[in-house]
Residue, then its C-alpha position, 0 to 999 in steps of 0.5 A: m500500500n502506498s503512503p499519501y506522500l508516495n501517491e503525491l510524488k506519483q501524481q507529480a510525475r504524471r503532471l510533469r510527464s503531461e507538461i513536457a509532452t505538451e511543450s516538447a517530445p513526450i517522455s515515459h512515465s518511468k523517466s518522469l519518476e526519475m526526474i521527480a526523484h532527482q528534484q527531491g534530492f535522490k539518485d533514482w526513483n527506487t531510492l526515493h520509493a524506499s525512503a517514502s515507504n519507510r516514512p511515517a504517514f503522520e504529516k502533521l508531526g515530525l522528529g524534532d518538532t516541538v509539541r504541546g498537549r495534555y497527557l492524563g489531564q496534565a499540560f505538557e510541552g516537549e520534543v518529538v523524539g520518536i514516531r512510527t506507524v502502528k496502523l497505516g494512516q490511522l495510528y501512530h506511536v509517538s515518543i515525546q521528551l518533555e521540557q519539564a517533568i509532569d506528575v501523571v497521578t492525580f492523588k495528593s498522597f502519591s506522585n509519579f513524575r515523567r520526562r518522557l511520554n510514549c503514547t499511540v495517537d490517531h491522525s488528529g493527535v488524540s489517543p484511542a486509549r481512555t482514562s476511567n472518566g472517558e478522557p483520552h490519555m493524550k491530546l496533542e495540539l496540532 
């Protein structure tokens, strides 16, 4: 299954092929794919295809991005240090290194501070897992 990013690259190759055909000599689809790969900084289409296939399809968030949100009801800000696709186009595992530790326990007599959060979220940045009161474990501000 192709990622949305890979599908967009193929569409670019089709548009390029069509544009060149109207202005000069027609080119093959494979030649247009190679040209798109070179425009993207890759040596050939196969290298670009492998890179795009390994890229998480979570377009709204990338490694090194600063993100804010709520985790178990606590506000946080941190850096995305890991992201991988769990279910293509639907779920992503995100690891976030926090600027400051947050207490993820609401009891007054007990604390559990965390500097790194690991959670699965959907394309909108909301985790499908819920607390006992029905709130998502994590909500990212995207």
